[in-house]
HTML snippet that shows the backbone in 3Dmol.js (N, CA, C, O; Angstrom):
<script src="https://3Dmol.org/build/3Dmol-min.js"></script>
<div id="view" style="width:600px;height:400px;position:relative"></div>
<script>
const pdb = `
ATOM      1  N   MET A   1      -1.769   7.728 -14.509  1.00  0.00           N
ATOM      2  CA  MET A   1      -1.126   7.527 -14.034  1.00  0.00           C
ATOM      3  C   MET A   1      -1.672   5.976 -13.248  1.00  0.00           C
ATOM      4  O   MET A   1      -2.889   5.954 -13.063  1.00  0.00           O
ATOM      5  N   CYS A   2      -1.204   5.203 -12.963  1.00  0.00           N
ATOM      6  CA  CYS A   2      -1.349   3.774 -11.925  1.00  0.00           C
ATOM      7  C   CYS A   2      -1.196   3.856 -10.718  1.00  0.00           C
ATOM      8  O   CYS A   2      -0.239   3.854 -11.493  1.00  0.00           O
ATOM      9  N   LEU A   3      -1.023   3.986  -8.721  1.00  0.00           N
ATOM     10  CA  LEU A   3      -0.337   4.284  -8.259  1.00  0.00           C
ATOM     11  C   LEU A   3      -0.716   3.308  -7.030  1.00  0.00           C
ATOM     12  O   LEU A   3      -1.829   3.149  -6.527  1.00  0.00           O
ATOM     13  N   GLY A   4       0.827   2.537  -6.590  1.00  0.00           N
ATOM     14  CA  GLY A   4       0.632   0.906  -6.030  1.00  0.00           C
ATOM     15  C   GLY A   4       0.975   1.869  -4.765  1.00  0.00           C
ATOM     16  O   GLY A   4       1.803   2.779  -4.780  1.00  0.00           O
ATOM     17  N   VAL A   5       0.068   1.429  -3.538  1.00  0.00           N
ATOM     18  CA  VAL A   5       0.771   1.923  -1.983  1.00  0.00           C
ATOM     19  C   VAL A   5       1.208   0.801  -0.893  1.00  0.00           C
ATOM     20  O   VAL A   5       0.332   0.152  -0.321  1.00  0.00           O
ATOM     21  N   PRO A   6       2.354   0.624  -0.664  1.00  0.00           N
ATOM     22  CA  PRO A   6       2.112  -0.332   0.302  1.00  0.00           C
ATOM     23  C   PRO A   6       1.741  -0.135   1.410  1.00  0.00           C
ATOM     24  O   PRO A   6       1.452   0.957   1.901  1.00  0.00           O
ATOM     25  N   GLY A   7       1.708  -1.375   2.007  1.00  0.00           N
ATOM     26  CA  GLY A   7       1.129  -1.250   3.628  1.00  0.00           C
ATOM     27  C   GLY A   7       1.299  -2.727   4.431  1.00  0.00           C
ATOM     28  O   GLY A   7       1.713  -3.647   3.726  1.00  0.00           O
ATOM     29  N   LYS A   8       1.024  -3.018   5.796  1.00  0.00           N
ATOM     30  CA  LYS A   8       1.304  -3.464   5.998  1.00  0.00           C
ATOM     31  C   LYS A   8       0.371  -4.948   7.313  1.00  0.00           C
ATOM     32  O   LYS A   8       0.012  -4.930   8.490  1.00  0.00           O
ATOM     33  N   VAL A   9       0.355  -5.787   6.411  1.00  0.00           N
ATOM     34  CA  VAL A   9      -0.657  -6.834   6.422  1.00  0.00           C
ATOM     35  C   VAL A   9      -1.662  -7.427   8.162  1.00  0.00           C
ATOM     36  O   VAL A   9      -1.538  -8.411   8.893  1.00  0.00           O
ATOM     37  N   VAL A  10      -2.419  -6.429   8.178  1.00  0.00           N
ATOM     38  CA  VAL A  10      -2.479  -6.927   9.849  1.00  0.00           C
ATOM     39  C   VAL A  10      -3.639  -8.290   9.942  1.00  0.00           C
ATOM     40  O   VAL A  10      -3.959  -8.619  11.085  1.00  0.00           O
ATOM     41  N   GLU A  11      -4.143  -8.923   8.994  1.00  0.00           N
ATOM     42  CA  GLU A  11      -5.153 -10.254   8.693  1.00  0.00           C
ATOM     43  C   GLU A  11      -5.713 -10.451   7.653  1.00  0.00           C
ATOM     44  O   GLU A  11      -6.468  -9.926   6.836  1.00  0.00           O
ATOM     45  N   VAL A  12      -4.807 -11.923   8.012  1.00  0.00           N
ATOM     46  CA  VAL A  12      -4.892 -13.279   6.657  1.00  0.00           C
ATOM     47  C   VAL A  12      -6.246 -14.450   6.674  1.00  0.00           C
ATOM     48  O   VAL A  12      -6.283 -15.514   7.293  1.00  0.00           O
ATOM     49  N   SER A  13      -7.181 -13.920   5.885  1.00  0.00           N
ATOM     50  CA  SER A  13      -7.743 -15.730   5.633  1.00  0.00           C
ATOM     51  C   SER A  13      -8.434 -15.209   4.699  1.00  0.00           C
ATOM     52  O   SER A  13      -8.112 -14.180   4.105  1.00  0.00           O
ATOM     53  N   ASN A  14     -10.068 -16.283   4.358  1.00  0.00           N
ATOM     54  CA  ASN A  14     -10.014 -16.839   2.691  1.00  0.00           C
ATOM     55  C   ASN A  14     -11.482 -16.586   3.418  1.00  0.00           C
ATOM     56  O   ASN A  14     -11.996 -16.686   4.532  1.00  0.00           O
ATOM     57  N   ASN A  15     -11.875 -16.135   1.860  1.00  0.00           N
ATOM     58  CA  ASN A  15     -13.477 -15.632   1.434  1.00  0.00           C
ATOM     59  C   ASN A  15     -14.410 -16.789   1.019  1.00  0.00           C
ATOM     60  O   ASN A  15     -13.741 -17.652   0.451  1.00  0.00           O
ATOM     61  N   ALA A  16     -15.813 -17.139   1.104  1.00  0.00           N
ATOM     62  CA  ALA A  16     -16.446 -17.392   0.889  1.00  0.00           C
ATOM     63  C   ALA A  16     -16.300 -18.490   0.364  1.00  0.00           C
ATOM     64  O   ALA A  16     -16.804 -19.573   0.659  1.00  0.00           O
ATOM     65  N   LEU A  17     -15.033 -17.986  -1.066  1.00  0.00           N
ATOM     66  CA  LEU A  17     -15.847 -19.605  -1.776  1.00  0.00           C
ATOM     67  C   LEU A  17     -13.962 -19.338  -1.655  1.00  0.00           C
ATOM     68  O   LEU A  17     -13.367 -19.128  -2.712  1.00  0.00           O
ATOM     69  N   GLY A  18     -13.435 -19.360  -0.781  1.00  0.00           N
ATOM     70  CA  GLY A  18     -11.702 -20.018  -0.486  1.00  0.00           C
ATOM     71  C   GLY A  18     -10.529 -19.520  -0.913  1.00  0.00           C
ATOM     72  O   GLY A  18      -9.508 -20.170  -1.134  1.00  0.00           O
ATOM     73  N   LEU A  19     -10.724 -18.054  -1.056  1.00  0.00           N
ATOM     74  CA  LEU A  19      -9.395 -17.490  -1.859  1.00  0.00           C
ATOM     75  C   LEU A  19     -10.154 -16.712  -0.450  1.00  0.00           C
ATOM     76  O   LEU A  19     -11.208 -16.544   0.164  1.00  0.00           O
ATOM     77  N   PRO A  20      -8.283 -16.324  -0.527  1.00  0.00           N
ATOM     78  CA  PRO A  20      -6.395 -15.856   0.542  1.00  0.00           C
ATOM     79  C   PRO A  20      -7.863 -14.189  -0.099  1.00  0.00           C
ATOM     80  O   PRO A  20      -8.443 -13.787  -1.108  1.00  0.00           O
ATOM     81  N   GLN A  21      -7.737 -13.918   1.170  1.00  0.00           N
ATOM     82  CA  GLN A  21      -7.797 -12.350   1.605  1.00  0.00           C
ATOM     83  C   GLN A  21      -7.745 -11.430   3.142  1.00  0.00           C
ATOM     84  O   GLN A  21      -7.313 -12.209   3.993  1.00  0.00           O
ATOM     85  N   GLY A  22      -7.854 -10.916   3.376  1.00  0.00           N
ATOM     86  CA  GLY A  22      -7.666  -9.575   4.098  1.00  0.00           C
ATOM     87  C   GLY A  22      -7.284  -8.293   4.855  1.00  0.00           C
ATOM     88  O   GLY A  22      -7.422  -7.363   4.061  1.00  0.00           O
ATOM     89  N   LYS A  23      -7.025  -8.015   5.592  1.00  0.00           N
ATOM     90  CA  LYS A  23      -7.226  -6.223   6.286  1.00  0.00           C
ATOM     91  C   LYS A  23      -5.093  -5.835   6.389  1.00  0.00           C
ATOM     92  O   LYS A  23      -4.027  -5.933   6.996  1.00  0.00           O
ATOM     93  N   VAL A  24      -5.705  -5.470   5.453  1.00  0.00           N
ATOM     94  CA  VAL A  24      -4.246  -4.437   4.865  1.00  0.00           C
ATOM     95  C   VAL A  24      -4.274  -2.929   6.390  1.00  0.00           C
ATOM     96  O   VAL A  24      -5.312  -2.291   6.570  1.00  0.00           O
ATOM     97  N   GLN A  25      -2.947  -2.645   7.280  1.00  0.00           N
ATOM     98  CA  GLN A  25      -2.738  -1.280   7.546  1.00  0.00           C
ATOM     99  C   GLN A  25      -2.384   0.115   6.011  1.00  0.00           C
ATOM    100  O   GLN A  25      -2.102  -0.326   4.898  1.00  0.00           O
ATOM    101  N   PHE A  26      -2.443   1.195   6.174  1.00  0.00           N
ATOM    102  CA  PHE A  26      -2.114   1.718   5.339  1.00  0.00           C
ATOM    103  C   PHE A  26      -1.828   3.541   6.839  1.00  0.00           C
ATOM    104  O   PHE A  26      -1.946   4.761   6.721  1.00  0.00           O
ATOM    105  N   GLY A  27      -1.515   2.770   7.772  1.00  0.00           N
ATOM    106  CA  GLY A  27      -0.734   4.095   8.026  1.00  0.00           C
ATOM    107  C   GLY A  27      -1.622   4.093   9.732  1.00  0.00           C
ATOM    108  O   GLY A  27      -1.328   3.589  10.816  1.00  0.00           O
ATOM    109  N   GLY A  28      -2.923   5.021   9.193  1.00  0.00           N
ATOM    110  CA  GLY A  28      -4.064   4.487  10.047  1.00  0.00           C
ATOM    111  C   GLY A  28      -5.128   4.216  10.002  1.00  0.00           C
ATOM    112  O   GLY A  28      -6.067   4.412  10.774  1.00  0.00           O
ATOM    113  N   VAL A  29      -5.040   3.743   9.082  1.00  0.00           N
ATOM    114  CA  VAL A  29      -6.178   3.085   7.950  1.00  0.00           C
ATOM    115  C   VAL A  29      -5.892   2.465   6.652  1.00  0.00           C
ATOM    116  O   VAL A  29      -5.252   2.527   5.602  1.00  0.00           O
ATOM    117  N   VAL A  30      -7.369   1.376   7.865  1.00  0.00           N
ATOM    118  CA  VAL A  30      -7.473  -0.777   6.850  1.00  0.00           C
ATOM    119  C   VAL A  30      -8.018  -0.839   6.485  1.00  0.00           C
ATOM    120  O   VAL A  30      -9.056  -0.181   6.538  1.00  0.00           O
ATOM    121  N   LYS A  31      -7.642  -1.969   5.609  1.00  0.00           N
ATOM    122  CA  LYS A  31      -8.603  -1.480   4.179  1.00  0.00           C
ATOM    123  C   LYS A  31      -8.328  -3.183   3.674  1.00  0.00           C
ATOM    124  O   LYS A  31      -7.261  -3.793   3.606  1.00  0.00           O
ATOM    125  N   GLU A  32      -9.568  -3.595   3.401  1.00  0.00           N
ATOM    126  CA  GLU A  32     -10.035  -5.006   3.050  1.00  0.00           C
ATOM    127  C   GLU A  32      -8.987  -4.980   1.852  1.00  0.00           C
ATOM    128  O   GLU A  32      -9.118  -3.952   1.187  1.00  0.00           O
ATOM    129  N   VAL A  33      -7.958  -5.847   1.383  1.00  0.00           N
ATOM    130  CA  VAL A  33      -7.558  -6.137   0.508  1.00  0.00           C
ATOM    131  C   VAL A  33      -7.265  -8.398  -0.207  1.00  0.00           C
ATOM    132  O   VAL A  33      -6.837  -9.411   0.346  1.00  0.00           O
ATOM    133  N   ASN A  34      -7.749  -8.114  -1.437  1.00  0.00           N
ATOM    134  CA  ASN A  34      -7.427  -9.472  -1.908  1.00  0.00           C
ATOM    135  C   ASN A  34      -6.009  -9.354  -2.482  1.00  0.00           C
ATOM    136  O   ASN A  34      -5.326  -8.604  -3.178  1.00  0.00           O
ATOM    137  N   PHE A  35      -5.909 -11.111  -1.453  1.00  0.00           N
ATOM    138  CA  PHE A  35      -4.240 -11.662  -1.791  1.00  0.00           C
ATOM    139  C   PHE A  35      -4.855 -12.526  -2.837  1.00  0.00           C
ATOM    140  O   PHE A  35      -4.356 -13.600  -2.500  1.00  0.00           O
ATOM    141  N   CYS A  36      -5.591 -12.799  -3.871  1.00  0.00           N
ATOM    142  CA  CYS A  36      -5.145 -13.739  -4.610  1.00  0.00           C
ATOM    143  C   CYS A  36      -4.237 -13.310  -5.935  1.00  0.00           C
ATOM    144  O   CYS A  36      -4.856 -13.698  -6.926  1.00  0.00           O
ATOM    145  N   TYR A  37      -3.026 -12.670  -6.313  1.00  0.00           N
ATOM    146  CA  TYR A  37      -1.658 -12.401  -6.757  1.00  0.00           C
ATOM    147  C   TYR A  37      -1.096 -12.979  -5.013  1.00  0.00           C
ATOM    148  O   TYR A  37      -1.507 -14.108  -4.744  1.00  0.00           O
ATOM    149  N   THR A  38      -0.511 -12.516  -4.260  1.00  0.00           N
ATOM    150  CA  THR A  38       0.552 -12.607  -2.934  1.00  0.00           C
ATOM    151  C   THR A  38      -0.077 -14.191  -2.300  1.00  0.00           C
ATOM    152  O   THR A  38       0.224 -14.081  -1.112  1.00  0.00           O
ATOM    153  N   PRO A  39      -0.797 -15.624  -2.452  1.00  0.00           N
ATOM    154  CA  PRO A  39      -1.142 -16.671  -1.939  1.00  0.00           C
ATOM    155  C   PRO A  39      -0.600 -16.377  -0.548  1.00  0.00           C
ATOM    156  O   PRO A  39      -1.271 -16.369   0.484  1.00  0.00           O
ATOM    157  N   ASP A  40       1.217 -16.044  -0.701  1.00  0.00           N
ATOM    158  CA  ASP A  40       1.674 -16.809   0.365  1.00  0.00           C
ATOM    159  C   ASP A  40       2.230 -15.924   1.759  1.00  0.00           C
ATOM    160  O   ASP A  40       3.160 -16.079   2.551  1.00  0.00           O
ATOM    161  N   VAL A  41       0.929 -14.738   1.562  1.00  0.00           N
ATOM    162  CA  VAL A  41       1.496 -13.371   2.906  1.00  0.00           C
ATOM    163  C   VAL A  41       0.986 -13.678   4.118  1.00  0.00           C
ATOM    164  O   VAL A  41      -0.149 -14.139   4.244  1.00  0.00           O
ATOM    165  N   GLN A  42       1.672 -13.478   4.968  1.00  0.00           N
ATOM    166  CA  GLN A  42       1.245 -13.369   6.695  1.00  0.00           C
ATOM    167  C   GLN A  42       1.318 -12.737   7.245  1.00  0.00           C
ATOM    168  O   GLN A  42       2.489 -12.540   7.568  1.00  0.00           O
ATOM    169  N   VAL A  43       0.360 -11.868   7.860  1.00  0.00           N
ATOM    170  CA  VAL A  43       0.100 -11.727   9.168  1.00  0.00           C
ATOM    171  C   VAL A  43       1.982 -10.680   9.462  1.00  0.00           C
ATOM    172  O   VAL A  43       3.089 -11.115   9.781  1.00  0.00           O
ATOM    173  N   GLY A  44       1.499  -9.275   9.154  1.00  0.00           N
ATOM    174  CA  GLY A  44       3.895  -8.905   9.975  1.00  0.00           C
ATOM    175  C   GLY A  44       4.176  -8.507   8.234  1.00  0.00           C
ATOM    176  O   GLY A  44       5.160  -7.775   8.137  1.00  0.00           O
ATOM    177  N   ASP A  45       3.553  -8.818   6.924  1.00  0.00           N
ATOM    178  CA  ASP A  45       4.440  -9.122   5.350  1.00  0.00           C
ATOM    179  C   ASP A  45       3.688  -7.404   5.265  1.00  0.00           C
ATOM    180  O   ASP A  45       2.608  -6.900   5.571  1.00  0.00           O
ATOM    181  N   TYR A  46       5.346  -6.815   4.500  1.00  0.00           N
ATOM    182  CA  TYR A  46       4.137  -5.504   3.550  1.00  0.00           C
ATOM    183  C   TYR A  46       4.115  -5.889   2.450  1.00  0.00           C
ATOM    184  O   TYR A  46       4.902  -6.731   2.017  1.00  0.00           O
ATOM    185  N   VAL A  47       3.057  -5.256   1.682  1.00  0.00           N
ATOM    186  CA  VAL A  47       2.847  -5.681   0.012  1.00  0.00           C
ATOM    187  C   VAL A  47       2.053  -4.857  -0.440  1.00  0.00           C
ATOM    188  O   VAL A  47       1.071  -4.645   0.272  1.00  0.00           O
ATOM    189  N   VAL A  48       2.129  -4.271  -1.442  1.00  0.00           N
ATOM    190  CA  VAL A  48       1.877  -3.422  -2.524  1.00  0.00           C
ATOM    191  C   VAL A  48       0.334  -3.471  -2.784  1.00  0.00           C
ATOM    192  O   VAL A  48      -0.263  -4.548  -2.786  1.00  0.00           O
ATOM    193  N   VAL A  49      -0.514  -1.867  -3.078  1.00  0.00           N
ATOM    194  CA  VAL A  49      -2.073  -2.671  -2.980  1.00  0.00           C
ATOM    195  C   VAL A  49      -2.491  -1.625  -4.593  1.00  0.00           C
ATOM    196  O   VAL A  49      -2.706  -0.415  -4.520  1.00  0.00           O
ATOM    197  N   HIS A  50      -2.517  -2.164  -5.507  1.00  0.00           N
ATOM    198  CA  HIS A  50      -3.283  -1.399  -6.244  1.00  0.00           C
ATOM    199  C   HIS A  50      -4.739  -2.024  -6.721  1.00  0.00           C
ATOM    200  O   HIS A  50      -4.815  -3.102  -7.310  1.00  0.00           O
ATOM    201  N   VAL A  51      -5.839  -1.237  -6.401  1.00  0.00           N
ATOM    202  CA  VAL A  51      -6.497  -1.231  -6.835  1.00  0.00           C
ATOM    203  C   VAL A  51      -8.179  -2.260  -5.729  1.00  0.00           C
ATOM    204  O   VAL A  51      -9.331  -2.580  -6.024  1.00  0.00           O
ATOM    205  N   GLY A  52      -7.262  -2.389  -4.444  1.00  0.00           N
ATOM    206  CA  GLY A  52      -8.296  -3.270  -3.508  1.00  0.00           C
ATOM    207  C   GLY A  52      -6.937  -4.775  -4.005  1.00  0.00           C
ATOM    208  O   GLY A  52      -7.339  -5.811  -3.475  1.00  0.00           O
ATOM    209  N   PHE A  53      -5.882  -4.975  -4.642  1.00  0.00           N
ATOM    210  CA  PHE A  53      -5.158  -6.131  -4.824  1.00  0.00           C
ATOM    211  C   PHE A  53      -4.095  -6.297  -4.697  1.00  0.00           C
ATOM    212  O   PHE A  53      -3.353  -5.765  -5.523  1.00  0.00           O
ATOM    213  N   ALA A  54      -3.321  -7.357  -3.279  1.00  0.00           N
ATOM    214  CA  ALA A  54      -2.337  -7.045  -3.202  1.00  0.00           C
ATOM    215  C   ALA A  54      -1.405  -7.311  -4.579  1.00  0.00           C
ATOM    216  O   ALA A  54      -2.123  -7.908  -5.382  1.00  0.00           O
ATOM    217  N   ILE A  55      -0.257  -7.117  -5.061  1.00  0.00           N
ATOM    218  CA  ILE A  55       0.416  -7.015  -6.782  1.00  0.00           C
ATOM    219  C   ILE A  55       1.895  -7.834  -6.271  1.00  0.00           C
ATOM    220  O   ILE A  55       2.394  -8.740  -6.937  1.00  0.00           O
ATOM    221  N   SER A  56       2.262  -7.512  -5.444  1.00  0.00           N
ATOM    222  CA  SER A  56       3.090  -8.446  -4.806  1.00  0.00           C
ATOM    223  C   SER A  56       3.659  -8.248  -3.616  1.00  0.00           C
ATOM    224  O   SER A  56       2.559  -8.193  -3.065  1.00  0.00           O
ATOM    225  N   LYS A  57       4.400  -8.092  -2.732  1.00  0.00           N
ATOM    226  CA  LYS A  57       5.137  -8.198  -1.401  1.00  0.00           C
ATOM    227  C   LYS A  57       6.993  -7.904  -1.574  1.00  0.00           C
ATOM    228  O   LYS A  57       7.803  -8.328  -2.398  1.00  0.00           O
ATOM    229  N   ILE A  58       7.145  -6.941  -0.317  1.00  0.00           N
ATOM    230  CA  ILE A  58       7.665  -6.306  -0.141  1.00  0.00           C
ATOM    231  C   ILE A  58       8.103  -6.599   0.923  1.00  0.00           C
ATOM    232  O   ILE A  58       7.609  -7.318   1.791  1.00  0.00           O
ATOM    233  N   ASP A  59      10.036  -5.488   0.881  1.00  0.00           N
ATOM    234  CA  ASP A  59      10.009  -5.725   2.143  1.00  0.00           C
ATOM    235  C   ASP A  59       9.581  -4.369   3.092  1.00  0.00           C
ATOM    236  O   ASP A  59       8.929  -3.355   2.845  1.00  0.00           O
ATOM    237  N   GLU A  60      10.439  -4.986   4.564  1.00  0.00           N
ATOM    238  CA  GLU A  60       9.954  -4.218   5.526  1.00  0.00           C
ATOM    239  C   GLU A  60      10.225  -2.287   4.675  1.00  0.00           C
ATOM    240  O   GLU A  60       9.476  -1.397   4.273  1.00  0.00           O
ATOM    241  N   ARG A  61      11.653  -2.489   4.782  1.00  0.00           N
ATOM    242  CA  ARG A  61      12.621  -1.195   4.252  1.00  0.00           C
ATOM    243  C   ARG A  61      12.137  -0.512   3.453  1.00  0.00           C
ATOM    244  O   ARG A  61      11.945   0.651   3.810  1.00  0.00           O
ATOM    245  N   GLU A  62      11.765  -0.864   2.181  1.00  0.00           N
ATOM    246  CA  GLU A  62      11.180  -1.082   0.813  1.00  0.00           C
ATOM    247  C   GLU A  62      10.344  -0.284   0.784  1.00  0.00           C
ATOM    248  O   GLU A  62      10.282   0.577  -0.094  1.00  0.00           O
ATOM    249  N   ALA A  63       9.422  -0.414   1.853  1.00  0.00           N
ATOM    250  CA  ALA A  63       7.753  -0.296   2.982  1.00  0.00           C
ATOM    251  C   ALA A  63       8.515   1.446   2.694  1.00  0.00           C
ATOM    252  O   ALA A  63       8.772   2.075   1.667  1.00  0.00           O
ATOM    253  N   GLN A  64       8.723   1.835   4.613  1.00  0.00           N
ATOM    254  CA  GLN A  64       9.032   2.795   4.749  1.00  0.00           C
ATOM    255  C   GLN A  64      10.420   3.454   3.332  1.00  0.00           C
ATOM    256  O   GLN A  64      10.069   4.567   2.940  1.00  0.00           O
ATOM    257  N   ARG A  65      11.012   3.238   3.019  1.00  0.00           N
ATOM    258  CA  ARG A  65      11.597   3.896   1.426  1.00  0.00           C
ATOM    259  C   ARG A  65      10.023   4.500   0.928  1.00  0.00           C
ATOM    260  O   ARG A  65       9.735   5.689   0.794  1.00  0.00           O
ATOM    261  N   VAL A  66       9.504   3.823   0.800  1.00  0.00           N
ATOM    262  CA  VAL A  66       8.311   4.387   0.158  1.00  0.00           C
ATOM    263  C   VAL A  66       7.124   5.613   0.882  1.00  0.00           C
ATOM    264  O   VAL A  66       6.972   6.722   0.370  1.00  0.00           O
ATOM    265  N   PHE A  67       6.568   5.276   1.801  1.00  0.00           N
ATOM    266  CA  PHE A  67       5.683   5.746   3.377  1.00  0.00           C
ATOM    267  C   PHE A  67       6.424   7.563   2.968  1.00  0.00           C
ATOM    268  O   PHE A  67       5.796   8.531   2.540  1.00  0.00           O
ATOM    269  N   ASP A  68       8.261   7.447   3.381  1.00  0.00           N
ATOM    270  CA  ASP A  68       8.933   8.634   3.313  1.00  0.00           C
ATOM    271  C   ASP A  68       8.529   9.243   1.551  1.00  0.00           C
ATOM    272  O   ASP A  68       7.871  10.084   0.939  1.00  0.00           O
ATOM    273  N   PHE A  69       8.996   8.680   1.463  1.00  0.00           N
ATOM    274  CA  PHE A  69       8.605   9.136  -0.352  1.00  0.00           C
ATOM    275  C   PHE A  69       6.689  10.406  -0.721  1.00  0.00           C
ATOM    276  O   PHE A  69       6.279  11.416  -1.291  1.00  0.00           O
ATOM    277  N   LEU A  70       6.150   8.899   0.413  1.00  0.00           N
ATOM    278  CA  LEU A  70       5.053   9.639  -0.339  1.00  0.00           C
ATOM    279  C   LEU A  70       5.292  10.526   1.081  1.00  0.00           C
ATOM    280  O   LEU A  70       5.444  11.686   0.699  1.00  0.00           O
ATOM    281  N   GLN A  71       5.368  10.489   2.215  1.00  0.00           N
ATOM    282  CA  GLN A  71       5.289  12.226   2.906  1.00  0.00           C
ATOM    283  C   GLN A  71       6.121  13.240   2.783  1.00  0.00           C
ATOM    284  O   GLN A  71       5.815  14.431   2.815  1.00  0.00           O
ATOM    285  N   ARG A  72       6.821  12.936   2.689  1.00  0.00           N
ATOM    286  CA  ARG A  72       7.688  14.213   1.185  1.00  0.00           C
ATOM    287  C   ARG A  72       7.075  15.069   0.512  1.00  0.00           C
ATOM    288  O   ARG A  72       6.872  16.263   0.733  1.00  0.00           O
ATOM    289  N   MET A  73       6.685  14.190  -0.610  1.00  0.00           N
ATOM    290  CA  MET A  73       5.083  14.377  -1.678  1.00  0.00           C
ATOM    291  C   MET A  73       3.940  14.889  -0.915  1.00  0.00           C
ATOM    292  O   MET A  73       2.843  14.942  -1.471  1.00  0.00           O
ATOM    293  N   GLY A  74       4.085  15.285   0.344  1.00  0.00           N
ATOM    294  CA  GLY A  74       2.422  15.777  -0.096  1.00  0.00           C
ATOM    295  C   GLY A  74       3.322  16.995   1.505  1.00  0.00           C
ATOM    296  O   GLY A  74       2.802  17.991   2.009  1.00  0.00           O
ATOM    297  N   ASP A  75       4.148  16.625   1.724  1.00  0.00           N
ATOM    298  CA  ASP A  75       4.952  18.238   2.621  1.00  0.00           C
ATOM    299  C   ASP A  75       5.008  19.245   1.760  1.00  0.00           C
ATOM    300  O   ASP A  75       4.929  20.459   1.949  1.00  0.00           O
ATOM    301  N   LEU A  76       5.235  18.270   0.260  1.00  0.00           N
ATOM    302  CA  LEU A  76       5.288  19.990  -0.939  1.00  0.00           C
ATOM    303  C   LEU A  76       3.925  20.304  -1.480  1.00  0.00           C
ATOM    304  O   LEU A  76       3.741  21.175  -2.331  1.00  0.00           O
ATOM    305  N   GLU A  77       2.432  19.142  -0.660  1.00  0.00           N
ATOM    306  CA  GLU A  77       1.771  19.814  -1.470  1.00  0.00           C
ATOM    307  C   GLU A  77       1.081  21.858  -1.194  1.00  0.00           C
ATOM    308  O   GLU A  77       0.458  22.634  -1.918  1.00  0.00           O
ATOM    309  N   GLY A  78       1.849  21.977   0.677  1.00  0.00           N
ATOM    310  CA  GLY A  78       1.148  23.214   1.000  1.00  0.00           C
ATOM    311  C   GLY A  78       2.265  24.099   0.578  1.00  0.00           C
ATOM    312  O   GLY A  78       2.054  25.222   1.037  1.00  0.00           O
ATOM    313  N   LEU A  79       3.763  24.037  -0.356  1.00  0.00           N
ATOM    314  CA  LEU A  79       4.092  24.729  -1.384  1.00  0.00           C
ATOM    315  C   LEU A  79       4.158  25.623  -2.655  1.00  0.00           C
ATOM    316  O   LEU A  79       4.099  25.156  -3.793  1.00  0.00           O
ATOM    317  N   ASP A  80       4.297  27.086  -2.341  1.00  0.00           N
ATOM    318  CA  ASP A  80       3.965  28.353  -3.576  1.00  0.00           C
ATOM    319  C   ASP A  80       4.672  27.834  -4.582  1.00  0.00           C
ATOM    320  O   ASP A  80       5.897  27.763  -4.478  1.00  0.00           O
ATOM    321  N   MET A  81       3.988  27.371  -5.765  1.00  0.00           N
ATOM    322  CA  MET A  81       4.975  27.398  -7.234  1.00  0.00           C
ATOM    323  C   MET A  81       5.818  29.069  -7.601  1.00  0.00           C
ATOM    324  O   MET A  81       5.929  30.209  -7.151  1.00  0.00           O
ATOM    325  N   PRO A  82       6.145  28.409  -8.453  1.00  0.00           N
ATOM    326  CA  PRO A  82       6.534  29.995  -8.462  1.00  0.00           C
ATOM    327  C   PRO A  82       5.431  30.179 -10.001  1.00  0.00           C
ATOM    328  O   PRO A  82       4.750  29.309 -10.543  1.00  0.00           O
ATOM    329  N   GLU A  83       5.600  31.603 -10.367  1.00  0.00           N
ATOM    330  CA  GLU A  83       4.817  32.146 -11.421  1.00  0.00           C
ATOM    331  C   GLU A  83       5.749  31.469 -12.535  1.00  0.00           C
ATOM    332  O   GLU A  83       6.928  31.202 -12.301  1.00  0.00           O
ATOM    333  N   GLU A  84       5.202  31.243 -13.619  1.00  0.00           N
ATOM    334  CA  GLU A  84       6.422  30.944 -14.927  1.00  0.00           C
ATOM    335  C   GLU A  84       6.417  32.322 -15.739  1.00  0.00           C
ATOM    336  O   GLU A  84       5.461  33.082 -15.584  1.00  0.00           O
ATOM    337  N   SER A  85       6.973  32.502 -16.198  1.00  0.00           N
ATOM    338  CA  SER A  85       7.478  34.366 -16.415  1.00  0.00           C
ATOM    339  C   SER A  85       6.196  34.128 -17.925  1.00  0.00           C
ATOM    340  O   SER A  85       5.515  33.191 -18.341  1.00  0.00           O
ATOM    341  N   GLN A  86       6.360  35.162 -18.210  1.00  0.00           N
ATOM    342  CA  GLN A  86       5.529  35.043 -19.731  1.00  0.00           C
ATOM    343  C   GLN A  86       6.916  35.918 -20.349  1.00  0.00           C
ATOM    344  O   GLN A  86       6.981  36.209 -21.543  1.00  0.00           O
TER     345      GLN A  86
END
`;
const viewer = $3Dmol.createViewer("view");
viewer.addModel(pdb, "pdb");
viewer.setStyle({}, {cartoon: {color: "spectrum"}});
viewer.zoomTo();
viewer.render();
</script>
């Protein structure tokens, strides 16, 4: 299964070949991202990133919904699952 993760665009520039790239913040982590699939992004926009490429632009509300969901999923990691009945 592939997972695209939302992040906030904090920098937009072009690389040496003139292709759009920049930095996206995921919580407290900032990563370099390629914007070839979303060339109209601007600082402050939210994008869904998969394997280093921004594959779509989303609004802030949708990004927050995904952040909340991922947080809840992380909260579930510490729960003990009941043993299966034999």
